[in-house]
ROTIZA-779253 format. One record per residue (C-alpha): residue number from 1; residue in one letter; x, y, z. Coordinates in Angstrom, 3 decimals. Last residue first. Layout:
<lonus>
(NUM; 'a'; (X; Y; Z))
...
</lonus>
This chain:
<lonus>
(225; 'x'; (149.795; -22.316; -69.409))
(224; 'x'; (149.847; -18.574; -69.371))
(223; 'x'; (149.637; -16.060; -72.258))
(222; 'x'; (152.948; -15.107; -74.240))
(221; 'x'; (151.380; -16.091; -77.644))
(220; 'x'; (147.684; -16.780; -77.533))
(219; 'x'; (145.832; -20.089; -76.597))
(218; 'x'; (144.945; -19.664; -72.901))
(217; 'x'; (141.207; -20.630; -73.388))
(216; 'x'; (141.780; -23.850; -75.132))
(215; 'x'; (142.404; -23.645; -79.024))
(214; 'x'; (146.056; -24.366; -79.223))
(213; 'x'; (147.970; -25.214; -82.665))
(212; 'x'; (149.526; -21.887; -82.892))
(211; 'x'; (151.000; -22.088; -79.369))
(210; 'x'; (152.851; -25.336; -80.233))
(209; 'x'; (154.351; -23.644; -83.255))
(208; 'x'; (155.618; -20.718; -81.228))
(207; 'x'; (156.423; -22.659; -78.181))
(206; 'x'; (158.878; -24.818; -80.103))
(205; 'x'; (161.246; -21.707; -81.077))
(204; 'x'; (160.772; -20.310; -77.494))
(203; 'x'; (162.128; -23.511; -76.124))
(202; 'x'; (165.055; -23.349; -78.630))
(201; 'x'; (165.984; -19.723; -77.723))
(200; 'x'; (165.528; -20.285; -74.027))
(199; 'x'; (167.749; -23.409; -73.810))
(198; 'x'; (170.385; -21.810; -76.185))
(197; 'x'; (170.399; -18.813; -73.772))
(196; 'x'; (171.056; -21.137; -70.724))
(195; 'x'; (174.007; -22.845; -72.571))
(194; 'x'; (175.476; -19.408; -73.480))
(193; 'x'; (175.345; -18.292; -69.947))
(192; 'x'; (179.081; -17.452; -69.657))
(191; 'x'; (179.751; -20.983; -70.938))
(190; 'x'; (179.337; -23.554; -73.823))
(189; 'x'; (181.897; -26.350; -74.207))
(188; 'x'; (181.199; -26.554; -77.803))
(187; 'x'; (180.496; -30.423; -78.193))
(186; 'x'; (179.691; -30.968; -74.655))
(185; 'x'; (177.625; -27.915; -74.291))
(184; 'x'; (175.896; -28.610; -77.374))
(183; 'x'; (175.002; -32.357; -76.654))
(182; 'x'; (173.444; -31.235; -73.334))
(181; 'x'; (171.723; -28.165; -74.632))
(180; 'x'; (170.293; -30.295; -77.257))
(179; 'x'; (169.100; -33.289; -75.105))
(178; 'x'; (167.379; -30.653; -72.934))
(177; 'x'; (165.617; -29.037; -75.989))
(176; 'x'; (164.544; -32.515; -77.297))
(175; 'x'; (162.939; -33.072; -73.771))
(174; 'x'; (161.198; -29.961; -73.923))
(173; 'x'; (159.963; -30.689; -77.459))
(172; 'x'; (158.362; -34.033; -76.104))
(171; 'x'; (156.740; -32.076; -73.168))
(170; 'x'; (155.525; -29.467; -75.678))
(169; 'x'; (154.194; -32.116; -78.230))
(168; 'x'; (152.324; -33.797; -75.002))
(167; 'x'; (150.805; -30.555; -73.733))
(166; 'x'; (149.627; -30.273; -77.189))
(165; 'x'; (147.551; -33.150; -77.065))
(164; 'x'; (145.549; -32.420; -80.440))
(163; 'x'; (141.915; -33.075; -79.594))
(162; 'x'; (139.174; -35.545; -78.974))
(161; 'x'; (135.949; -34.490; -78.089))
(160; 'x'; (134.094; -32.479; -75.001))
(159; 'x'; (133.691; -29.041; -75.637))
(158; 'x'; (135.093; -26.789; -73.081))
(157; 'x'; (133.284; -23.600; -72.142))
(156; 'x'; (135.029; -23.056; -68.794))
(155; 'x'; (133.809; -26.653; -67.460))
(154; 'x'; (132.704; -29.002; -70.093))
(153; 'x'; (135.019; -31.950; -68.908))
(152; 'x'; (135.314; -35.028; -71.213))
(151; 'x'; (138.320; -33.957; -73.482))
(150; 'x'; (139.770; -36.929; -75.019))
(149; 'x'; (143.610; -36.396; -76.027))
(148; 'x'; (144.446; -37.739; -79.429))
(147; 'x'; (147.263; -40.291; -79.910))
(146; 'x'; (145.498; -42.300; -82.390))
(145; 'x'; (144.631; -39.318; -84.574))
(144; 'x'; (140.830; -38.429; -84.475))
(143; 'x'; (141.721; -34.576; -84.310))
(142; 'x'; (140.024; -31.438; -83.010))
(141; 'x'; (142.514; -28.669; -82.672))
(140; 'x'; (145.025; -28.167; -79.693))
(139; 'x'; (145.096; -28.972; -76.046))
(138; 'x'; (146.441; -27.437; -72.946))
(137; 'x'; (143.711; -28.414; -70.557))
(136; 'x'; (142.290; -31.696; -69.037))
(135; 'x'; (143.566; -30.929; -65.696))
(134; 'x'; (145.303; -34.317; -65.423))
(133; 'x'; (146.461; -33.848; -68.844))
(132; 'x'; (147.870; -30.376; -67.835))
(131; 'x'; (149.905; -31.802; -65.243))
(130; 'x'; (151.489; -33.810; -67.842))
(129; 'x'; (153.265; -30.625; -68.730))
(128; 'x'; (155.448; -30.413; -65.514))
(127; 'x'; (157.393; -33.312; -66.701))
(126; 'x'; (158.537; -31.729; -69.839))
(125; 'x'; (159.047; -28.372; -67.901))
(124; 'x'; (161.057; -30.188; -65.316))
(123; 'x'; (163.434; -31.692; -68.209))
(122; 'x'; (163.841; -28.203; -69.721))
(121; 'x'; (164.748; -26.816; -66.187))
(120; 'x'; (167.072; -29.593; -65.792))
(119; 'x'; (168.719; -28.822; -69.249))
(118; 'x'; (169.415; -25.307; -68.019))
(117; 'x'; (170.569; -25.953; -64.452))
(116; 'x'; (174.341; -25.897; -65.225))
(115; 'x'; (174.386; -23.072; -67.689))
(114; 'x'; (172.298; -20.843; -65.119))
(113; 'x'; (174.610; -21.679; -62.326))
(112; 'x'; (177.424; -20.375; -64.534))
(111; 'x'; (175.543; -17.424; -65.627))
(110; 'x'; (174.659; -16.468; -62.110))
(109; 'x'; (178.287; -16.270; -60.961))
(108; 'x'; (178.367; -17.779; -57.541))
(107; 'x'; (179.031; -15.823; -54.302))
(106; 'x'; (176.514; -17.936; -52.029))
(105; 'x'; (174.352; -15.051; -51.101))
(104; 'x'; (174.602; -13.506; -54.698))
(103; 'x'; (173.994; -17.023; -56.158))
(102; 'x'; (170.600; -17.266; -53.932))
(101; 'x'; (169.585; -13.774; -54.905))
(100; 'x'; (170.080; -14.399; -58.534))
(99; 'x'; (168.299; -17.750; -58.295))
(98; 'x'; (165.293; -15.897; -57.002))
(97; 'x'; (165.448; -13.422; -59.657))
(96; 'x'; (165.648; -16.234; -62.294))
(95; 'x'; (162.967; -18.153; -60.881))
(94; 'x'; (160.659; -14.680; -60.942))
(93; 'x'; (161.466; -14.180; -64.901))
(92; 'x'; (161.389; -18.109; -65.465))
(91; 'x'; (157.977; -18.672; -63.555))
(90; 'x'; (156.516; -15.555; -65.132))
(89; 'x'; (157.391; -16.713; -68.665))
(88; 'x'; (155.963; -20.067; -67.828))
(87; 'x'; (152.551; -19.133; -66.580))
(86; 'x'; (151.212; -21.405; -63.930))
(85; 'x'; (147.605; -22.410; -63.642))
(84; 'x'; (146.662; -25.671; -62.142))
(83; 'x'; (144.442; -26.813; -59.232))
(82; 'x'; (147.413; -26.857; -56.833))
(81; 'x'; (147.745; -23.159; -57.171))
(80; 'x'; (144.902; -22.240; -55.312))
(79; 'x'; (145.444; -18.647; -54.532))
(78; 'x'; (143.430; -17.264; -57.630))
(77; 'x'; (140.530; -19.389; -56.362))
(76; 'x'; (139.973; -16.641; -53.661))
(75; 'x'; (138.761; -14.468; -56.262))
(74; 'x'; (135.519; -16.421; -56.520))
(73; 'x'; (133.949; -16.011; -59.925))
(72; 'x'; (130.230; -15.240; -60.825))
(71; 'x'; (131.081; -12.014; -62.284))
(70; 'x'; (134.798; -11.682; -63.304))
(69; 'x'; (137.554; -11.805; -60.918))
(68; 'x'; (139.071; -15.137; -60.897))
(67; 'x'; (138.746; -16.690; -64.465))
(66; 'x'; (138.618; -13.264; -66.073))
(65; 'x'; (142.090; -12.662; -64.660))
(64; 'x'; (143.530; -14.906; -67.358))
(63; 'x'; (146.599; -12.858; -67.986))
(62; 'x'; (147.092; -11.527; -64.600))
(61; 'x'; (146.276; -14.652; -62.814))
(60; 'x'; (148.711; -16.669; -64.816))
(59; 'x'; (151.432; -14.231; -64.526))
(58; 'x'; (151.037; -14.123; -60.917))
(57; 'x'; (151.059; -17.962; -60.645))
(56; 'x'; (154.170; -18.253; -62.472))
(55; 'x'; (155.842; -15.644; -60.618))
(54; 'x'; (154.947; -17.213; -57.317))
(53; 'x'; (156.085; -20.752; -58.508))
(52; 'x'; (159.159; -19.205; -59.675))
(51; 'x'; (160.155; -17.249; -56.636))
(50; 'x'; (159.512; -20.496; -54.670))
(49; 'x'; (161.856; -22.544; -56.991))
(48; 'x'; (164.486; -19.973; -57.240))
(47; 'x'; (165.259; -19.339; -53.577))
(46; 'x'; (165.420; -23.122; -52.181))
(45; 'x'; (166.961; -23.745; -55.802))
(44; 'x'; (169.835; -21.932; -54.590))
(43; 'x'; (170.758; -24.366; -51.982))
(42; 'x'; (169.880; -27.277; -54.213))
(41; 'x'; (172.149; -26.307; -56.818))
(40; 'x'; (175.047; -25.910; -54.148))
(39; 'x'; (174.437; -29.194; -52.632))
(38; 'x'; (177.593; -30.764; -54.204))
(37; 'x'; (180.448; -28.123; -54.858))
(36; 'x'; (181.222; -27.019; -58.181))
(35; 'x'; (183.943; -28.247; -60.691))
(34; 'x'; (181.895; -28.180; -63.881))
(33; 'x'; (181.166; -31.995; -63.296))
(32; 'x'; (179.827; -30.876; -59.958))
(31; 'x'; (177.423; -28.444; -61.578))
(30; 'x'; (176.291; -30.842; -64.162))
(29; 'x'; (175.303; -33.499; -61.387))
(28; 'x'; (173.922; -30.874; -59.259))
(27; 'x'; (171.633; -29.564; -62.114))
(26; 'x'; (170.262; -33.074; -62.977))
(25; 'x'; (169.317; -33.520; -59.446))
(24; 'x'; (167.723; -30.141; -58.999))
(23; 'x'; (165.874; -30.423; -62.446))
(22; 'x'; (164.606; -34.078; -61.239))
(21; 'x'; (163.486; -32.917; -57.927))
(20; 'x'; (161.611; -29.724; -59.458))
(19; 'x'; (159.951; -31.955; -62.208))
(18; 'x'; (158.710; -34.454; -59.292))
(17; 'x'; (157.120; -31.656; -57.501))
(16; 'x'; (155.574; -30.027; -60.588))
(15; 'x'; (154.035; -33.343; -61.696))
(14; 'x'; (152.476; -33.848; -58.234))
(13; 'x'; (151.067; -30.443; -58.161))
(12; 'x'; (149.228; -31.211; -61.423))
(11; 'x'; (148.240; -34.575; -60.228))
(10; 'x'; (146.619; -33.344; -57.236))
(9; 'x'; (148.174; -33.953; -53.597))
(8; 'x'; (145.877; -33.786; -50.875))
(7; 'x'; (147.225; -33.105; -47.473))
(6; 'x'; (146.059; -35.387; -44.581))
(5; 'x'; (149.210; -37.499; -44.958))
(4; 'x'; (150.401; -36.862; -48.431))
(3; 'x'; (147.118; -37.822; -50.345))
(2; 'x'; (147.139; -38.818; -54.027))
(1; 'x'; (144.226; -37.872; -56.403))
</lonus>
């Protein structure tokens, strides 16, 4: 755990913060290359990021409510976002709403903004997935492969052992998605939301087979993690 002054900064939160900065930086470069003004991506991210965090947490708490509201649990833990637990589908939905508000305030077409930031979002997800390593979550079936992740915690019914690191597989997949969107955008000059649509479609394709491998608590399609 790192400390930002008196504030503890857990590995999960640190990965999210790095991912956000990388996404804004890459999105800004793409926005400028498309003829936009510097700083616009960051201005809209001020709306999109908080909305995305709230949406991701809400989705996680709703789909895994038993972790916070069942007998013996403390409902206050539902607010401890720094301890992990964000649902990507809620984050994207609410983040898009925040981005739409920001675009409206700046008079910018939402599809154009979405196309510019799409690869950056994928890279941010790739970085954020390493937060699951710190929390020992998002893992697959038992394996003795050299790159297996070792689970040592027995919290929430976890069985110590070595498992497929599905967080790593998704991280690598997201990097591939980002490269695919950048390549396709340069090759076919994608616009009008098509670059963002390619990101969503290709990410979902990978998510299906990754979810199939998972054996941790949140292992069903469309659940948090």
